[in-house]
N, C-alpha and C positions, 0 to 999 in steps of 0.2 A: 386218084387212089387216096383212101383215108390213112392217116398214120396209125401204127399198130399200138403205140404207147401214148396215151393222152392222159394226163393227170388233171383232175379237177383241182379246184382252189384248196380244198381241205387236204388233199394228198401233197400238194406242193408245199403247203406249210409244214406238214409232218416231215417231209424230206428236209426242208431247211433246218428245222430244229435238230434232226439227227445229225445233220453236217456240223452244226454248232456243238452238239455234245461231243462228237468225236474230236473236233478241234480242242475243245476244252480238256478232254482226257489226255491228248498229246501234250498240251502246255503243262498240265500238272505233272505228267511223267517227267517232262524236261526239267521242271523246277525241282522235284524231288531229287533227281540225279545230280543237280548242281549244288544242293545244300551241304553235303559232306565236304565238298571242296571249299565252300565258303567258311564252314566251321572250322576246318583245319587252318585256314588262312587267319581266322580270328584268333585262334590259339596261338599261332606262331607270333602274331602281332602282340599279343598279350605278354607272351614270354619275353619277348624283345623289350617291351616297356618295362617289365619287372627287373630285367638285367641293367638296363640304363639307370633306373631309380636306386638300385643297389650300388651301382658304381658311384652315383652322385652322393648317397649316404656315406659310402666309404670315404670320399674325399673330404666331406664335412668332418667326419670323425677323426681323420688323419690331421686336419687342420686344428681342430680343438685339442688333440693330443700334442701337437707341437707348441701350440700357444699356452696350453694349460689354463686353470683358473687362477688368475692373478689375485693375490690377497694384498689388501692395503691395510695399514694399521686401523684397528677398530677397538671400540669399548665393548668388552665382553658382556656387559650388561644389556646391550641392545642388539641381540641377534634374532633375526626373523626366522621363520620356518625354511625359507629358501636358503638364506645365508647359511644357517646351520646344516642344512643338507649339503651344500656345496663345499663346506669345510670338513664334511666327513662324519658329522654327528648323527647318531641314530634319532628316530622320532622320540623315543623315551627320554633320551638325554636333553633334547630341545624342550620337551614338556617339563622336565624337572626345573630346567632354567626358568622358564616362563611361570611356573608355580612359585618359585622362590621370589622372583621379581614382583608378582602379584601381591605379595605381602609387603611391599615397599621396603624391601631389604636390598642391600647393594653388595656386590662382589668386588673386593678391593685388592685381592691378591691371586696370584696363579694357583696356589694351593687350595684357595677358597673356591675357585672355579671348578676344579676337579672334585672337590668334596660335594659340592651341590649337584653337579651334572653327572658325575660318575664316569667320565671319559677315561679312556685308557692312557697309559703313560706315554705310548708312542704317539698318540693323536695330540695329546698335550704338548709334547716336545715340538711337534710340528707347527702348531698354531699359536702357542704362548708368546713366541717372539714378536707377534704382531699386536698383542694386547696393548691398547693405549688408554691407561687409566687417566682420569682428570689430574690437573697439576696439584690440587690439594691433597690428593691421595699420595701422590709421589712425594711430596714434601713431608707429609706425616710419616711416610715409611723411612724417610732418610732421618727425621727427628728420632724415631724409635731406635733406628740402628746407632745413631750417635749416643743416645741414652744407654743402649745395651753395651757400646764399647766403653763408655764412661764407667758403668757399673762394673764391668769386667776388670777395669783398671784400679778399682777401689780395694784397699786392704781388706781382709776378712776381719771377723770379730777377734780371732785369735791373734792376729798380727798386730792389732791396736793395743796401745797402752791404756791403763786405767786413768780416767779423767780425774778421779778423786786423789790421784797420787801425783799428778803433773806439777812440776815446780814452776816458780815464776820465770826462771831462766829458760826452761823448755818451752813454755807458752810464748815467750818473747821471740824465740826462734821461728815462729809461724808468721808468715807474711800479713801485715795489718795489725799485729799486736806489739804495742810498745810497753813502756813502763806503766802507764796509766791503766791500760786495759788488763794487763797481766795481773796488777794489784787488785782491780775490781773483781775479776774472776775469782781470784783466791779469797777475797773478802767475802763475796756473796756465797761461795762454796761453804765457808765456815758458818755463816748465818744460817744455811740450810742443814748444818751438821753433816754435810756431805750431799753431792748430787744424787738424787734417786734415779733420774733418767736424762738422756741427752738433751731432751727438749727444754730442760730448765735453762739452758744457755740463753734462751730467748729473753730472759729476764735481767740479763746483765746490761746496764745501761751503756749505750754507745757501741755495742757489739753488733754489727750489721750481719745480714744473712750470709753474704760471701765468706766473711771471716769465720762465722760459725761453721760453715761447711769445711773450711780448711782445717779447723781444729778437729772436726769429727772424722777426717780422713786418717788422722794419727791416734786419736783418743776416743774412748767411749766408757760409759759408767759400767765398771765390773764389781764394784764393792759398794756397800751401804744401800743396797735395794731393798725396797719394802716387802717383807714376807706376808704381813697380814694387815689389810687396810681396815680403818675405823668404819664401823656401820652408821651411816648417817641417821638411820632410824632410832638409834639408841645411844649415840655419842653424847658425852656430857661437855659442859662449857669449858672445864679444865682440860679435857683431851683435845678439844678443838683449838684451844690456845697453843697447844704444842706444834700445830701445823703451821709452817712458815707463813702462809698466806692469810692467816686469821689473828686479829688482836682480840682482846677481851670483849669490846663492844659488839664486834661482828659475830663472834661465837655466841654471845648472849642473844643477839637478834635472831640468829638461826634456830636456836633451841625454843625461843619463845614462838617463833613462827610454826615450828613443828607442833607445839602444845596447841596453840590457837587453831590450827587447821587439822588437828587430829592425825598428824603424821605428814611425811613427805613422800610423794610417789615418783618424782623424777628430779634429776638435777636441774632441769630447766626452771623448776619452781623457784630455785634460790635466786634467780635473777629478779624476782619480785621484791626482793629484800633491798631496802635502800643501801646504797654504797657497797653492795656485794661486787666484787671484781670478776664479772662473768666473762671477761676477755682472757681470763687466766683459768678457765674451766678445765682445759686439757691438762694443766699441771695440778689443779686441785684434785682431780680424779686419781691422781697417783696415790693419794693418801686416803680417799674415801671411798666407800661402796654403798650400794642400796641393797638391804636385805642380806641374805647369806650367801649370795653369789659371788 
């Protein structure tokens, strides 16, 4: 007896392909069902990793806060962007510092640093104790403070006596002045018909700078000051001879020079005249002027 169901070759291939298609659909259905579970697992894993990283970051931050940013002494002229940021300076304040330094200018005081950068008083108070200026800056600052203290200790003009009225005995009371020097000072004062300015003490022979300064701590010229100077452009020979620093020959040479050169435009021109005492120019100017000024 023959079988009831017999498939030819083409039918068998079709059945095989159908079975494969059904199996593929079943596999795809199973894979789709599994995806949500895997996605949920990935999300849970990601959330766990985020929590771990946050914990690690918190430990780092805590460690930094405990240690802080340690500041060492530094020269405020050399602050990088990073250093300025760590010190608490704003980008604008750092830029102002760099712009100032780009002009080859230097900051030598705490006040100058604030003036240049514009930092707040609170930040300045926090970082200025670490400023480390060069030794020459510190020494110059000390020198200025010494000078300021010295000036503060000097008597005022009102507290000083008139140098033109100081007696020989009063002058001898000053350290470094004896009988000889006190006599020379009085004699030279008479020769000048009275000191016109303190600087004329320089012309007293044998009176060194330190002794001059001791005199000027107690005395200064208060009388016999020149009210009207002679005009060098119009002064006569006779008038020039009245000035302590000129004799007749020098006065004549000055007037002749003025005539020959059709005037004198500066005091420096006088040094071209032979035997002119140009090293006394600062005292000569006490008596002369150029023009109407």
